[in-house]
C-alpha positions as CSV (number, residue, x, y, z in Angstrom):
1,M,12.1,14.3,8.0
2,S,11.8,15.0,11.8
3,E,13.3,12.6,14.7
4,K,9.9,12.4,16.6
5,A,8.3,11.1,12.8
6,V,11.4,8.8,12.6
7,S,11.2,7.3,16.1
8,A,7.8,7.1,15.7
9,A,7.7,5.2,12.5
10,L,6.8,1.4,11.7
11,L,7.7,1.9,8.2
12,E,10.3,3.6,6.9
13,V,11.5,4.3,3.6
14,R,15.1,6.3,3.6
15,G,16.8,8.5,0.4
16,L,15.1,5.3,-1.9
17,T,16.3,5.5,-5.8
18,V,15.4,3.1,-8.0
19,Y,16.3,2.6,-11.5
20,H,14.0,0.4,-14.1
21,G,17.5,-0.3,-17.0
22,Q,18.2,3.2,-17.6
23,L,15.1,5.0,-15.8
24,R,15.4,6.2,-12.8
25,A,11.6,5.3,-11.1
26,L,12.0,6.7,-7.9
27,D,14.3,9.5,-6.8
28,N,15.7,10.3,-3.3
29,I,12.3,9.3,-1.3
30,D,11.8,9.4,2.2
31,L,8.7,8.6,4.4
32,A,7.8,7.2,7.4
33,V,4.9,5.3,8.3
34,A,3.5,5.1,11.8
35,T,1.8,2.1,14.1
36,G,-1.9,1.9,13.4
37,E,-1.4,5.2,10.7
38,T,-3.2,4.5,7.1
39,Y,-0.9,6.5,4.6
40,A,-1.9,7.4,1.4
41,I,0.6,7.2,-2.0
42,I,-1.0,9.1,-4.3
43,G,0.3,10.4,-8.1
44,A,-0.7,9.9,-12.1
45,N,0.2,7.2,-14.2
46,G,3.9,6.9,-14.4
47,A,4.9,8.5,-10.9
48,G,6.8,5.7,-9.3
49,K,4.1,4.5,-6.8
50,S,4.0,0.9,-7.6
51,T,7.5,0.3,-7.8
52,L,7.6,2.1,-4.8
53,L,5.2,-0.4,-2.9
54,R,7.1,-3.4,-5.0
55,T,10.3,-2.0,-3.7
56,I,9.1,-2.1,0.1
57,V,8.2,-5.7,-0.4
58,G,11.4,-6.6,-2.7
59,L,10.2,-7.0,-5.8
60,H,12.9,-4.6,-6.8
61,E,16.4,-3.8,-5.9
62,P,17.2,-0.2,-5.1
63,K,19.8,1.7,-6.2
64,S,20.4,3.2,-3.1
65,G,18.4,3.8,0.3
66,H,16.5,1.5,2.4
67,V,13.5,0.2,3.5
68,V,13.5,-0.3,7.6
69,L,10.8,-2.2,9.8
70,D,10.3,-1.1,13.4
71,G,13.7,0.2,13.0
72,R,15.6,-3.3,11.1
73,D,16.6,-2.7,8.0
74,I,15.6,-5.2,5.5
75,T,16.0,-3.5,2.7
76,R,18.3,-6.5,1.3
77,E,15.8,-9.3,2.8
78,A,14.1,-11.4,0.3
79,P,10.5,-10.8,0.0
80,D,9.4,-14.1,1.6
81,R,11.5,-12.9,4.6
82,R,10.0,-9.3,4.4
83,L,6.1,-11.3,4.4
84,A,7.4,-13.4,7.4
85,A,8.3,-10.1,9.3
86,G,4.9,-8.6,8.4
87,V,5.1,-6.9,5.2
88,A,2.5,-7.8,2.8
89,L,1.0,-6.1,-0.7
90,V,-2.2,-6.7,-1.9
91,P,-0.8,-6.0,-6.0
92,E,-2.3,-4.0,-8.3
93,G,-4.5,-6.3,-10.7
94,R,-5.1,-8.6,-7.9
95,R,-2.8,-11.5,-9.0
96,L,-5.1,-14.5,-7.8
97,F,-4.6,-17.9,-9.6
98,P,-7.3,-18.2,-12.1
99,S,-7.3,-22.1,-12.0
100,L,-7.7,-22.1,-7.7
101,T,-10.9,-22.1,-6.3
102,V,-11.4,-19.3,-3.4
103,E,-10.3,-21.3,-0.7
104,E,-7.1,-22.1,-2.4
105,N,-6.3,-18.9,-3.2
106,L,-6.8,-17.8,0.3
107,L,-4.5,-20.7,1.9
108,V,-1.4,-19.8,-0.3
109,G,-1.9,-16.6,2.3
110,M,-1.2,-18.8,5.3
111,H,1.9,-20.4,3.9
112,K,4.0,-18.1,5.6
113,A,1.9,-16.3,8.1
114,R,2.7,-15.1,11.4
115,P,0.8,-15.7,14.3
116,G,-2.4,-13.4,14.7
117,T,-5.8,-12.3,14.8
118,F,-6.6,-13.2,11.1
119,D,-8.1,-16.8,10.1
120,M,-10.7,-18.1,7.4
121,K,-12.9,-17.4,10.4
122,R,-12.4,-13.4,10.8
123,V,-12.0,-12.8,6.8
124,S,-14.9,-14.3,6.3
125,E,-16.6,-11.9,8.6
126,L,-15.1,-9.3,7.0
127,F,-16.9,-10.6,3.6
128,P,-19.7,-12.5,4.3
129,W,-20.3,-14.2,1.0
130,I,-16.5,-15.8,1.2
131,P,-17.8,-19.0,2.8
132,D,-20.9,-20.0,0.1
133,R,-17.9,-19.1,-2.6
134,R,-15.0,-21.2,-1.3
135,K,-15.2,-23.8,-3.8
136,Q,-16.2,-21.5,-6.9
137,R,-12.4,-20.8,-8.9
138,A,-11.2,-17.7,-8.6
139,S,-11.6,-16.4,-12.3
140,Q,-15.5,-16.8,-12.3
141,L,-15.9,-13.8,-9.6
142,S,-16.0,-10.5,-10.3
143,G,-13.8,-7.7,-10.2
144,G,-14.9,-6.6,-6.6
145,E,-15.1,-10.1,-5.2
146,Q,-11.3,-10.8,-6.9
147,Q,-10.2,-7.7,-4.9
148,A,-11.9,-8.9,-1.8
149,V,-10.4,-12.2,-2.4
150,A,-6.8,-10.5,-3.1
151,I,-7.5,-8.6,0.3
152,C,-8.3,-11.7,2.3
153,R,-5.5,-13.9,1.2
154,A,-2.9,-11.0,2.0
155,L,-4.7,-10.9,5.6
156,L,-4.5,-14.3,5.9
157,A,-0.3,-13.8,6.4
158,N,-1.0,-11.9,9.5
159,P,0.9,-8.7,8.6
160,R,1.8,-5.7,10.4
161,V,2.2,-3.8,7.3
162,L,-0.2,-4.0,4.9
163,L,0.4,-2.2,1.5
164,L,-2.6,-2.0,-1.1
165,D,-2.1,-1.1,-5.2
166,E,-5.0,0.2,-6.5
167,L,-7.9,-0.6,-4.7
168,S,-10.4,1.2,-6.9
169,L,-8.4,0.1,-10.2
170,G,-11.4,-1.0,-13.0
171,L,-13.9,-1.4,-10.3
172,A,-17.5,0.4,-9.8
173,P,-17.8,3.2,-7.6
174,I,-19.9,0.9,-5.0
175,V,-17.6,-1.9,-5.4
176,V,-14.5,0.8,-4.7
177,R,-16.8,1.8,-1.1
178,R,-18.0,-1.5,-0.4
179,I,-13.7,-2.4,-0.3
180,Y,-13.1,0.8,1.3
181,E,-15.6,0.6,3.8
182,V,-13.4,-2.4,5.6
183,L,-10.4,-0.8,6.0
184,P,-11.1,1.2,9.2
185,A,-12.3,-2.2,10.8
186,L,-8.2,-3.5,10.0
187,V,-6.5,0.2,11.1
188,A,-8.8,-0.8,14.2
189,E,-7.3,-4.4,15.2
190,G,-3.8,-2.9,14.9
191,L,-2.8,-2.8,10.7
192,T,-0.5,-0.4,9.8
193,I,-1.8,0.4,6.2
194,L,0.0,2.3,3.2
195,L,-2.1,2.2,0.0
196,V,-1.6,3.7,-3.4
197,E,-4.6,5.4,-4.9
198,Q,-5.0,7.4,-8.3
199,D,-8.9,8.5,-6.9
200,V,-7.5,11.5,-4.7
201,A,-10.6,11.8,-3.5
202,Q,-10.9,8.2,-2.0
203,A,-7.5,8.6,-0.7
204,R,-7.9,12.0,1.3
205,Q,-11.3,10.3,3.0
206,I,-9.3,7.4,3.9
207,A,-6.1,8.7,4.9
208,S,-4.0,10.2,7.8
209,Q,-1.1,11.1,5.8
210,V,-0.9,11.8,2.2
211,H,2.4,11.7,-0.5
212,C,2.4,13.1,-3.9
213,L,4.9,11.2,-6.4
214,L,5.7,12.8,-9.9
215,E,7.8,11.4,-12.4
216,G,9.7,9.5,-9.2
217,R,9.9,12.3,-6.6
218,T,8.4,13.8,-3.7
219,S,5.7,16.3,-4.8
220,L,3.8,17.1,-1.7
221,T,3.3,15.5,1.6
222,G,1.1,16.5,4.3
223,R,-2.3,15.7,6.3
224,P,-5.4,15.6,4.0
225,D,-6.6,18.5,6.6
226,E,-3.5,20.5,5.6
227,V,-3.3,20.5,1.9
228,T,-5.5,22.0,-0.5
229,A,-7.3,21.0,-4.1
230,E,-5.0,23.6,-5.5
231,Q,-1.7,22.4,-4.0
232,I,-2.7,19.0,-4.9
233,E,-3.8,19.7,-8.6
234,E,-0.2,21.2,-8.8
235,A,1.8,18.7,-6.7
236,Y,-0.4,16.0,-9.4
237,F,0.4,17.2,-12.6
238,G,3.1,19.0,-12.5
239,V,2.2,22.6,-12.1
240,G,4.6,25.2,-10.3
241,A,7.8,24.5,-8.2
242,L,8.6,21.1,-6.8
243,P,8.3,20.0,-4.1
244,V,5.1,21.5,-2.6
245,S,4.6,20.7,1.0
246,A,2.5,21.5,3.7
247,S,4.5,20.1,6.0
248,A,7.3,22.0,5.0
249,A,9.5,18.4,3.6
250,D,12.7,18.4,2.7
251,P,13.4,19.4,-1.1
252,G,14.9,15.3,-1.4
253,G,11.7,14.0,-0.6
């Protein structure tokens, strides 16, 4: 990773290695996400993508390595302190409270909120159906509506970095498209986005950087316009030598 990339980074992962029991889930991962960037982590099931996001927010403890937010090492800080510092996660599967109403689920997101522009009015502008459904239980929403509420819950914490885990999982393409259409507006308001996505085409459309994981290791890094479909296929499925990198990344990640 270059000095320039490090100095410009809002969020950094340095040499991150994580185990699940005896299984090494992440192996010496490096990445640097610049302010205002949309950075996509791609890879097949089991590649370590969700583990990476969960480690960044403090839900997994690394064996080695560091998580750094705006120059401050937060590796050993509790998840609630990371949220208060500006790192929020929209987890895979949404993880709403099904018995609570839409409004109650959103209020949960405000518990550790930082000062900022996202409030109930602003998230209702992003998803205009929310005010009319605010008293409805989350369990009664469609999958796409639940995903929207999960995004809004995270936004209400007014994060600096928004982590999105598998936004498109289990959703119809038209619903995925509508959700992804919101992301550029979030970046325009100053958010930095780190997203995990299995849909490579979707990730390439939205991201300024792509980072492919294969069995917990970096197999590809680069801008979407730098990498070819063939390189991505090799990195995604493990064809050929590792790592493949359009940006001449160090073999460790």
